[in-house]
C-alpha positions in Angstrom: 95.7 70.4 113.4 99.3 71.2 112.2 99.8 71.9 108.5 102.0 70.1 106.2 105.7 70.5 106.9 106.3 70.6 103.2 105.5 74.3 103.1 108.3 75.2 105.5 110.8 76.4 102.8 113.7 78.6 103.6 113.3 82.4 103.3 116.0 84.9 103.8 116.3 88.5 105.1 118.0 91.2 103.0 121.4 90.4 104.5 121.1 86.7 103.4 120.6 85.4 106.9 118.1 82.6 107.1 115.0 83.5 109.2 113.2 80.8 111.2 109.6 79.9 110.9 107.6 79.1 114.0 105.3 76.2 113.3 102.8 77.1 116.0 102.4 80.7 114.7 102.1 79.4 111.1 99.5 76.9 112.2 97.6 79.7 114.0 97.5 81.8 110.9 96.1 79.0 108.8 93.6 78.1 111.4 92.4 81.7 111.3 91.8 81.2 107.5 89.9 77.9 108.1 87.7 79.7 110.7 87.1 82.5 108.3 86.1 80.1 105.5 83.7 78.4 107.9 81.7 81.5 109.0 81.9 83.9 106.1 80.9 84.0 102.4 83.8 84.1 99.9 82.7 87.4 98.6 83.6 88.9 102.0 87.3 87.9 101.7 88.0 87.9 98.0 89.7 91.3 98.0 91.9 90.8 101.0 95.2 91.0 99.0 94.1 94.4 97.7 93.0 95.5 101.1 96.3 94.4 102.6 98.0 97.2 100.7 95.3 99.8 101.4 94.9 99.3 105.2 96.9 101.2 107.8 100.5 100.0 108.1 100.0 98.6 111.6 97.6 96.0 110.4 99.4 94.5 107.3 100.9 91.5 109.1 97.8 90.4 111.0 95.1 88.0 109.8 91.8 89.5 108.7 90.0 87.5 111.4 92.2 89.0 114.1 91.8 92.4 112.5 88.0 92.1 112.7 88.2 91.2 116.4 90.6 94.2 116.9 88.1 96.5 115.0 85.4 95.2 117.3 87.4 96.1 120.4 88.0 99.6 119.1 84.3 99.9 118.3 83.2 98.9 121.8 85.8 101.2 123.4 84.7 104.1 121.1 81.0 103.4 121.9 81.7 103.5 125.6 83.6 106.7 125.4 80.7 108.2 123.4 78.1 107.0 125.9 80.2 108.2 128.9 80.5 111.6 127.4 77.0 112.1 126.1 74.7 109.9 128.1 75.5 108.0 131.3 78.7 107.0 133.0 77.3 103.8 134.5 75.6 102.8 131.3 78.9 103.2 129.4 80.5 100.3 131.3 77.7 97.9 130.2 77.1 98.8 126.5 78.9 96.8 123.8 77.0 97.1 120.5 78.5 93.8 119.3 79.2 90.4 120.8 82.6 89.3 122.0 84.7 86.6 120.2 83.9 84.6 117.2 80.6 83.0 116.3 80.4 79.2 115.9 78.6 79.6 112.6 77.6 82.3 110.1 76.2 85.3 112.1 74.8 88.6 110.7 76.4 90.6 113.5 79.9 89.3 112.7 79.5 89.7 108.9 78.5 93.3 109.5 81.5 93.8 111.7 83.8 92.2 109.1 82.4 94.5 106.3 82.8 97.6 108.5 86.4 96.6 109.1 87.0 96.2 105.4 85.5 99.6 104.6 87.9 101.1 107.1 90.8 99.2 105.6 90.0 100.7 102.2 90.5 104.3 103.4 94.0 103.8 105.0 93.2 104.9 108.6 93.7 103.5 112.1 90.6 101.9 113.4 90.4 104.0 116.6 90.6 107.2 114.6 87.8 106.2 112.3 85.6 105.0 115.2 86.1 108.1 117.3 85.5 110.3 114.3 82.2 108.5 113.4 80.8 108.9 116.9 81.8 112.5 117.1 80.3 113.2 113.6 77.1 111.4 114.8 76.8 113.5 117.9 77.1 116.7 115.9 74.1 115.6 113.8 72.2 114.9 117.0 71.4 111.3 116.4 69.2 109.7 119.1 70.7 106.2 118.8 74.1 104.8 118.9 75.6 103.5 115.7 76.1 99.9 115.0 79.4 99.1 113.2 77.8 99.1 109.7 76.7 102.7 110.2 80.2 104.1 111.1 81.0 105.2 107.5 79.6 107.8 105.1 76.1 107.1 103.7 74.6 108.3 100.5 72.7 110.9 102.4 75.6 112.4 104.4 78.5 111.5 102.1 79.6 115.0 101.1 79.6 116.4 104.7 81.1 113.2 106.1 84.1 113.2 103.8 84.7 116.9 104.1 85.0 116.8 107.9 86.8 113.5 107.9 89.6 114.6 105.5 90.2 117.7 107.5 90.4 115.6 110.7 92.7 113.0 109.2 95.1 115.6 107.8 95.8 116.8 111.3 96.0 113.4 113.1 97.7 111.0 110.6 101.2 112.5 111.0 101.0 111.7 114.7 99.8 108.1 114.0 102.7 107.5 111.7 105.1 107.9 114.6 103.5 104.9 116.2 104.0 102.9 113.0 107.7 103.7 113.1 108.0 101.7 116.3 107.0 98.4 114.5 110.0 96.1 113.9 108.3 94.6 110.8 109.5 97.5 108.7 113.1 97.6 109.9 115.9 96.4 107.7 116.9 93.5 109.9 113.4 91.9 109.2 113.3 92.8 105.5 111.9 90.1 103.2 111.2 92.5 100.4 107.5 92.0 100.9 105.0 94.4 99.2 104.0 96.1 102.4 107.7 96.6 103.4 108.5 98.1 100.0 105.4 100.3 100.2 106.6 101.6 103.6 110.1 102.3 102.4 108.6 104.1 99.4 106.7 106.3 101.8 109.8 107.0 103.9 111.8 108.0 100.8 109.0 110.3 99.7 108.9 112.0 103.1 112.7 112.5 102.9 112.4 114.2 99.5 109.9 116.7 101.0 111.5 117.3 104.4 113.3 120.5 105.2 115.9 118.8 107.4 119.4 118.3 106.1 120.0 115.0 104.3 122.7 113.9 106.8 120.2 114.4 109.7 117.6 112.3 107.8 120.1 109.6 107.1 121.0 109.5 110.8 117.3 109.2 111.7 115.9 106.9 109.0 119.0 104.6 108.4 121.1 104.5 111.5 118.6 105.1 114.3 115.3 103.7 113.1 116.7 101.4 110.4 113.8 101.9 108.0 116.1 102.3 104.9 119.4 101.0 103.7 122.2 103.5 103.3 122.1 103.0 99.5 118.4 103.9 99.4 119.0 107.1 101.4 122.1 108.1 99.4 120.1 107.8 96.2 118.4 111.1 97.2 121.7 112.9 97.4 122.5 115.5 94.7 125.1 114.4 92.2 127.7 116.9 93.4 127.6 115.7 97.1 130.4 113.7 98.5 128.8 110.5 99.8 131.7 109.7 102.2 131.4 113.1 103.9 127.6 112.8 104.0 127.8 109.4 105.7 130.5 110.7 108.2 128.3 113.6 109.2 125.2 111.3 109.5 127.2 108.8 111.7 128.4 111.5 114.0 124.8 112.7 114.4 123.6 109.2 115.1 126.3 108.7 117.8 125.1 111.8 119.5 121.6 110.3 119.6 122.7 106.8 120.5 120.1 106.5 123.2 117.3 106.9 120.7 118.4 104.0 118.5 115.7 101.3 118.1 116.6 98.0 119.7 117.3 95.2 117.1 114.3 92.8 117.2 114.7 89.8 114.9 111.2 88.6 114.1 110.2 85.1 113.2 109.1 84.6 109.6 105.6 83.8 110.8 105.4 87.3 112.3 106.0 88.7 108.8 103.2 86.9 106.9 101.1 89.5 105.1 97.5 89.6 106.3 96.2 88.1 103.0 98.4 85.0 103.5 96.8 81.6 102.7 93.5 83.0 101.4 93.2 81.2 98.1 90.5 83.3 96.5 92.6 86.5 96.9 95.7 85.1 95.2 96.3 86.6 91.7 99.9 86.4 90.5 99.1 88.5 87.5 98.6 91.7 89.6 100.0 93.5 92.6 100.7 92.7 95.3 100.9 88.9 94.5 103.0 89.4 91.4 106.0 90.6 93.4 105.4 88.9 96.7 108.5 86.9 97.8 106.2 84.5 99.8 103.9 83.7 96.9 104.8 80.0 96.7 104.5 79.5 100.4 101.2 81.3 100.4 99.7 79.1 97.7 100.8 75.9 99.5 99.3 77.2 102.8 96.1 78.2 101.0 95.7 74.6 99.7 96.3 73.3 103.3 93.6 75.7 104.6 91.1 74.5 102.0 91.9 70.9 102.8 91.4 71.5 106.5 88.1 73.3 105.9 86.8 70.4 103.8 87.8 67.8 106.4 86.2 69.7 109.2 83.0 71.0 107.5 82.6 69.0 104.3 83.1 71.9 102.0 85.7 74.5 101.1 83.1 77.2 101.9 80.2 75.9 104.1 78.4 79.3 103.9 78.5 79.4 100.1 77.4 75.8 99.9 74.5 76.5 102.2 73.5 79.5 100.1 73.6 77.4 96.9 71.5 74.7 98.6 68.9 77.2 99.8 68.8 78.8 96.3 68.2 75.4 94.7 65.4 74.6 97.1 63.8 78.0 96.6 64.0 77.6 92.8 62.4 74.1 93.0 59.6 75.5 95.2 58.9 78.3 92.7 58.8 75.9 89.8 56.4 73.7 91.6 54.1 76.7 92.2 54.3 77.8 88.6 53.6 74.4 87.2 50.0 74.4 85.8 47.6 72.0 87.5 46.4 69.1 85.3 42.9 69.6 83.8 40.3 67.4 85.5 39.0 64.5 83.4 35.4 64.9 82.3 33.3 61.9 83.1 31.3 60.4 80.3 27.6 59.8 80.7 
């Protein structure tokens, strides 16, 4: 069901050029929110705007529903690698640990997968890295069963050892993972909508430039002219006061020309490809705090969230069928308890 055309307001890139909005992609994002509202409790998605800024950069423009399915695929792949390495090659091709696809209604296995994904988002790490680490850590402790998704993270019992080993592993692997993030067109200047995740990424790039040992001209050639992660003004803001900007730019341009074959191809994305992962989730919108307070798509997000709620009510009779079912069950249980607690009437004594 297509959403209201009224939300298709114009947005602009940093150079003032109008970016299109693909209606099919926009509808798909809102349909993901409707499906999420149908099969999960609101408490499971209420923090998605905060998680959007905590999760690994690769995932910040993908709906939470799609991210959960992606996490499930990484989990299955990691489980099979673990079984292949430690148990049986033939068995490895048959194990899954979780079901495929989305459930038609609330399901414990999918809720557990969703929550495992959110816990991974909260620690800013790629899903495959977390999954592989968890199975490797498990094998070191000689577990005799394979972990379900909800057991992938640190527990109260092993928390200290888990985090100590995990932090050491991440310190070695994350720099390599960041190179993959640099290939995403979502963070390049031609697709800049000044969204919170884009600003966060640029902030990280500027921080890295401050601490790199390379000459500033070389960094400008790399970050500005070849990868296009930063504007020239942003990069020049790091130059010492006594440095001639014109000379710096000339040297950077010369270096970039020598590396012309490395330049990233200009890929203009549709605006629907740039929707943050928390887009259209009403319960996670809070314009008094980050990231909503500075999001350039805030108005579009609120209108889309209202459409998502309307579609959910039309298809299921409630803005949150799971919450409504829980409330109904609670009311029935309360009524049953009151009936049991109600004292029985005293029997009438017959007169002789």
